[in-house]
C-alpha positions in Angstrom: 0.0 0.0 0.0 1.3 3.5 -0.9 1.9 6.1 1.8 -1.1 8.0 0.6 -3.3 4.9 0.9 -2.0 4.3 4.4 -2.9 7.8 5.5 -6.3 7.5 3.9 -6.9 4.2 5.7 -5.8 5.7 9.0 -8.1 8.6 8.5 -11.0 6.2 8.0 -10.1 4.3 11.2 -9.9 7.6 13.1 -13.4 8.7 12.0 -14.9 5.3 12.8 -13.2 5.3 16.3 -14.6 8.8 17.1 -18.1 7.8 16.0 -18.0 4.7 18.1 -16.6 6.7 21.0 -19.5 9.2 20.8 -22.1 6.4 20.3 -20.9 4.5 23.5 -20.1 7.6 25.5 -22.4 6.5 28.3 -20.6 3.2 28.6 -17.3 5.1 28.6 -18.4 7.6 31.3 -17.4 5.3 34.2 -14.0 4.7 32.7 -13.6 8.4 31.9 -14.3 9.3 35.5 -12.1 6.6 36.9 -9.1 7.6 34.7 -9.6 11.3 35.4 -9.9 10.8 39.1 -6.9 8.4 39.2 -4.7 10.6 37.2 -5.8 13.6 39.3 -4.9 11.9 42.5 -1.6 10.7 41.1 -0.8 14.2 39.9 -1.7 15.7 43.3 0.6 13.3 45.1 3.6 13.8 42.7 3.2 17.6 42.4 2.9 18.2 46.1 5.8 15.9 46.8 7.9 17.7 44.2 6.8 21.0 45.6 7.8 20.0 49.1 11.2 18.9 48.0 11.8 22.1 46.0 10.7 24.3 48.9 12.9 22.3 51.3 15.9 22.7 49.0 15.3 26.4 48.4 15.0 27.1 52.1 18.2 25.1 52.8 19.9 26.7 49.9 19.2 30.2 51.3 20.2 29.2 54.8 23.4 27.4 54.0 24.2 30.0 51.2 24.5 27.9 48.1 24.5 24.5 46.3 28.2 23.9 46.9 29.5 25.4 50.1 33.3 25.8 50.8 33.2 25.8 54.6 36.3 26.5 56.7 36.8 24.5 59.9 39.4 25.5 62.5 38.8 23.4 65.5 41.6 25.2 67.3 39.5 28.3 68.0 36.1 28.8 69.5 34.4 30.1 66.4 35.5 27.1 64.3 33.9 28.1 61.0 36.8 30.2 59.7 38.5 30.9 56.3 41.4 33.3 56.2 41.2 36.0 53.5 44.0 34.3 51.5 42.2 31.0 51.6 39.0 32.7 50.4 40.9 34.1 47.5 42.3 30.7 46.6 38.8 29.1 46.7 37.5 31.8 44.3 40.4 31.2 41.9 39.9 27.4 42.1 36.2 27.8 41.4 37.1 29.7 38.2 39.6 27.1 37.2 37.1 24.3 37.8 34.6 25.9 35.5 31.9 26.4 38.1 30.5 29.6 36.6 28.0 30.1 39.4 24.9 32.3 39.2 26.2 34.1 42.3 28.5 33.4 45.2 27.8 34.3 48.8 30.6 35.1 51.3 29.4 34.8 54.9 30.8 34.7 58.5 28.7 32.6 60.8 28.6 32.2 64.6 26.6 29.0 65.2 25.3 27.5 68.5 22.7 28.0 71.2 25.2 29.2 73.8 27.3 31.5 71.6 25.2 34.6 70.9 22.4 36.6 72.5 20.6 39.8 71.7 19.1 42.2 74.3 16.5 44.9 74.2 14.7 46.9 76.9 15.6 44.3 79.6 14.7 41.3 77.5 17.2 38.8 76.1 16.9 36.1 73.5 19.5 33.4 72.7 20.3 33.2 69.0 21.2 30.0 67.2 22.7 31.8 64.2 24.5 35.1 63.8 25.3 35.6 60.1 27.6 38.2 58.8 26.7 39.1 55.2 27.6 41.7 52.5 24.4 43.7 52.1 25.0 44.6 48.5 26.2 41.2 47.4 23.1 39.5 48.8 20.5 42.2 48.1 18.5 39.8 45.9 18.3 37.2 48.7 17.0 39.7 51.3 14.6 41.2 48.8 12.8 37.9 48.6 12.3 37.6 52.4 9.1 39.0 53.8 9.5 42.1 55.9 6.3 42.4 57.9 7.6 44.9 60.5 5.8 45.3 63.8 2.0 45.5 64.1 0.8 48.9 62.8 4.0 49.5 60.8 4.2 49.4 57.0 6.3 46.7 55.4 10.0 47.4 55.6 12.7 47.6 53.1 16.4 47.1 52.7 17.4 50.7 52.0 19.8 52.3 54.4 21.4 49.1 55.8 24.9 49.7 57.0 27.6 48.4 59.3 25.5 49.2 62.4 22.3 47.5 61.1 20.9 44.2 62.2 18.0 42.1 60.7 16.2 40.0 63.3 14.1 36.9 62.6 10.5 37.4 63.4 10.5 34.9 66.4 13.4 36.7 68.0 11.9 40.2 67.4 8.6 39.1 68.8 10.1 37.7 72.0 12.2 40.8 72.5 9.4 43.2 71.6 11.8 45.0 69.3 10.8 46.8 66.1 12.4 48.6 63.3 14.6 51.5 64.4 15.2 50.2 68.0 18.7 49.9 69.4 19.7 46.4 70.5 22.8 44.9 72.0 24.3 41.8 70.4 26.6 39.6 72.5 28.6 36.9 70.8 31.5 34.6 71.4 34.9 35.6 70.0 37.4 33.4 68.4 39.4 33.2 71.6 36.4 32.2 73.7 35.6 35.5 75.3 32.4 37.5 75.0 32.1 40.8 73.1 29.1 43.1 72.5 28.0 45.6 69.9 25.2 48.0 69.6 23.0 47.7 66.5 20.0 49.4 65.0 17.2 47.1 63.9 17.0 47.6 60.2 14.0 45.3 59.8 12.4 42.1 60.8 12.6 39.2 58.4 9.8 36.7 58.2 10.8 33.2 57.1 8.4 30.4 58.0 11.0 27.7 57.9 12.8 26.4 61.0 16.1 27.5 59.4 15.2 31.1 60.2 14.2 30.7 63.8 16.3 32.8 66.3 18.6 34.2 63.7 20.2 37.6 63.1 22.0 39.1 60.1 24.6 41.9 60.5 27.4 43.2 58.3 30.2 40.7 57.7 33.0 43.2 58.4 31.3 44.3 61.6 30.8 40.7 62.8 34.4 39.9 61.9 35.7 42.7 64.1 33.3 41.7 66.9 34.6 38.1 67.0 38.3 38.8 66.3 38.5 37.8 62.6 40.4 40.0 60.0 38.1 42.1 57.8 38.7 39.9 54.8 38.0 36.6 56.6 34.8 34.6 56.4 33.3 31.3 57.4 32.2 30.1 54.1 31.8 30.8 50.4 28.6 29.4 48.9 28.2 28.9 45.1 24.6 29.1 43.6 24.9 27.1 40.5 23.1 27.7 37.2 22.5 24.0 36.6 21.7 22.0 39.7 21.9 18.7 37.9 25.7 19.1 37.9 26.3 19.8 41.5 28.2 16.6 42.3 30.4 16.7 39.2 31.2 20.4 39.8 32.0 19.7 43.5 34.5 17.0 42.4 36.0 19.4 39.9 36.4 22.1 42.6 37.9 19.5 44.9 40.5 18.5 42.4 41.5 22.2 41.8 41.5 23.0 45.5 43.2 20.1 47.1 47.0 20.7 47.3 46.5 24.4 47.4 44.9 24.6 50.8 44.3 21.9 53.5 41.2 20.2 52.1 39.1 17.6 53.8 37.9 14.5 51.9 34.5 14.7 50.2 31.7 13.7 52.5 28.2 12.5 51.5 26.1 12.6 54.7 26.1 14.4 58.0 27.6 11.3 59.8 30.6 11.5 57.4 31.0 15.2 58.1 31.0 14.7 61.8 33.6 12.0 61.5 35.9 14.2 59.5 35.5 17.1 61.9 36.3 14.7 64.8 39.4 13.5 62.9 40.4 17.2 62.4 40.3 17.6 66.2 42.9 14.9 66.6 45.2 16.2 63.9 48.7 17.3 65.0 49.7 20.9 64.3 47.1 23.4 63.1 43.7 21.7 63.0 42.1 23.5 60.0 40.7 22.4 56.7 38.3 23.4 54.0 35.2 21.2 53.5 33.3 21.1 50.2 29.7 20.4 51.2 26.5 20.0 49.3 23.0 20.5 50.7 22.5 16.7 50.7 25.1 16.4 53.4 23.2 18.9 55.7 19.8 17.5 54.9 20.6 13.8 55.6 17.9 13.5 58.3 15.3 15.4 56.4 16.1 13.3 53.3 15.1 10.2 55.3 11.7 11.8 56.1 11.3 12.5 52.4 12.1 8.9 51.6 9.2 7.9 54.0 6.9 10.3 52.1 8.1 8.8 48.8 7.2 5.3 50.1 3.7 6.4 51.1 3.2 8.2 47.8 4.3 5.1 45.8 1.7 3.0 47.7 -1.1 5.5 46.8 0.3 5.7 43.3 0.1 1.9 42.9 -3.4 1.8 44.4 -4.6 4.3 41.8 -3.1 2.4 38.9 -4.7 -0.8 40.1 -8.1 1.0 40.3 -7.5 2.2 36.7 -6.7 -1.3 35.5 -9.7 -2.9 37.1 -12.1 -0.1 35.8 -10.7 -0.3 32.3 -10.9 -4.1 32.2 -14.5 -4.2 33.4 -15.6 -1.4 31.0 -13.8 -2.9 28.1 -15.5 -6.3 28.5 -18.9 -4.7 28.8 -18.5 -2.6 25.6 -17.0 -5.6 23.7 -19.9 -7.8 24.7 -22.4 -5.2 23.4 -20.5 -4.7 20.1 -20.0 -8.3 19.1 -22.3 -8.1 16.1 -20.8 -4.8 15.0 -17.3 -6.3 15.1 -18.5 -9.3 13.1 -20.1 -7.0 10.5 -16.9 -5.1 10.1 -14.9 -8.3 9.6 -17.5 -9.5 7.1 -17.1 -6.3 5.2 -13.4 -6.9 4.8 -11.8 -5.5 7.9 -8.9 -7.5 9.2 -8.6 -8.6 12.8 -5.8 -6.1 13.3 -8.0 -3.4 11.9 -10.8 -4.0 14.5 -8.2 -4.1 17.2 -6.7 -0.8 16.1 -10.1 0.9 15.9 -11.1 -0.2 19.4 -7.8 0.7 21.0 -7.7 4.1 19.3 -11.1 5.1 20.6 -10.1 4.0 24.2 -6.9 6.0 24.0 -8.6 9.1 22.6 -11.0 8.9 25.5 -8.1 8.5 27.9 -6.4 11.6 26.5 -9.4 13.8 27.3 -9.7 12.1 30.6 -6.1 13.0 31.5 -6.8 16.6 30.7 -9.8 16.5 33.0 -7.7 14.8 35.7 -5.0 17.5 35.5 -7.7 20.2 35.9 -9.0 18.3 38.9 -5.5 18.1 40.4 -5.0 21.8 39.9 -8.2 22.5 41.8 -7.3 20.2 44.6 -3.8 21.7 44.9 -5.4 25.1 45.0 -7.6 24.1 48.0 -4.6 22.5 49.7 -2.7 25.8 49.4 -5.3 27.4 51.7 -5.0 24.7 54.3 -3.0 25.5 57.5 -0.4 23.1 58.7 0.6 25.1 61.7 -0.4 22.2 64.0 2.5 20.1 62.4 5.7 21.3 64.2 8.6 21.9 61.7 6.4 21.4 58.6 7.0 25.0 57.6 10.3 23.9 55.9 8.2 22.2 53.2 6.0 25.2 52.5 6.4 28.5 50.7 5.1 31.6 52.4 3.2 29.5 54.9 1.4 27.2 52.4 2.0 24.0 50.4 2.7 24.7 46.8 2.5 22.2 43.9 5.3 21.8 41.3 4.3 20.4 38.0 7.6 19.1 36.5 7.1 18.2 32.8 9.0 15.0 33.3 7.0 13.9 36.2 3.6 14.7 34.5 4.8 12.8 31.5 5.7 9.8 33.5 2.3 9.9 35.3 0.5 10.0 31.9 2.6 7.1 30.6 1.9 5.1 33.7 -1.8 5.6 33.3 -1.7 4.7 29.5 0.4 1.6 30.4 -2.1 0.5 33.0 -4.9 1.1 30.5 -3.1 -0.9 27.8 -2.4 -3.8 30.1 -6.1 -3.9 31.1 -7.6 -3.8 27.6 -5.0 -5.5 25.4 -6.0 -9.0 26.3 -9.8 -8.6 26.0 -9.5 -6.8 22.7 -7.2 -9.4 21.2 -9.4 -12.3 22.3 -12.5 -10.5 20.9 -10.8 -10.0 17.5 -9.9 -13.7 17.3 -13.5 -14.9 17.9 -14.8 -17.0 14.9 -16.8 -14.8 12.5 -20.0 -16.9 12.7 -20.1 -16.5 16.4 -19.6 -12.8 16.3 -22.3 -12.3 13.7 -24.7 -14.3 15.8 -23.9 -12.1 18.9 -22.2 -14.9 20.7 -20.3 -14.5 23.9 -16.8 -13.2 23.8 
């Protein structure tokens, strides 16, 4: 048969399939609803899971300052996260030589620990877990994305006018202190030599971040914090690289490690928090100056949270499987009912000269056309459910804020995930209808013409 004849035949089959689909639309209604509902539930599960993972990653990325973090450890001093200015320069040079080409790089000084820093205002004191020294201009985009609610009755704040005497307080710390924008507070922090030092700061704003990463946290100028804790002005704790392509994080970390090792003391690559703790303990026991640079990805810091996500994945896979089983059962039952009603029609088509393969193709085509429209309806259903979920409060779930954006769950429709979901539904449908359709097409012609059983 010529290509033109093949296309003409295909056009005839398509018209016949659409006519039969419309004629038996009532019979297909149950399968249409089952497919749409199943695909909608599967899409809700996968999109919310992907959204939770993305929100977790972005929260951690902002908190830890990058996708790849070059963190200095010096266990010989009290503020152990330390990179000398010359080490920071070598790291930046090595990043260029390794071809990192980051979207941006953050340079921060961090004082970490519950008993290391406190902030005082009007007779009240709050212990801080993190004091972060930043370069206001370098990280302006990051702070612009944070919510700045200000105190009750105040208009939302801004970042204009931040200087070496400014401090940004996390909302929980500000509420406990009773401090608001423009108030003068005292920051007390541990120095590199283990002493206490204090500085007076003006509250530039209150930052609202719903994730637990932001609880009891303060941001100040990096140079000011360096002077407060006894670091040189050019020193820092870490350099974080925000990569343009997150799929290459591990390969780029390895490239940076190859460029950096030998130029500064560099710790072996670690892949989970346990490995990081073991290497830090080994650093404590090192003879001479106990210092090294660690190249860390967010997967190392989020080891425990990743285990929680694995549990969520397992639950979602169970629901996913249940939906596919429901789809297969529904499709199998509906297919058998329709085939039984159309036995004489199938026999008539074969008597008119249609091959067995032709009748199989026509029936499969109408089912898959129906399934296509059912998936569209299921996606619309999923979008509606996700919209309702976004208005649901999860404040009763401690720590769940880390999976949310601006206080609510958000769905992420990744094209690859949606395509896999659609393929899974089509595969389940094909497995359910392939056998009955094949058996029906092989039924002897006299039996089909007489309306015999399948």
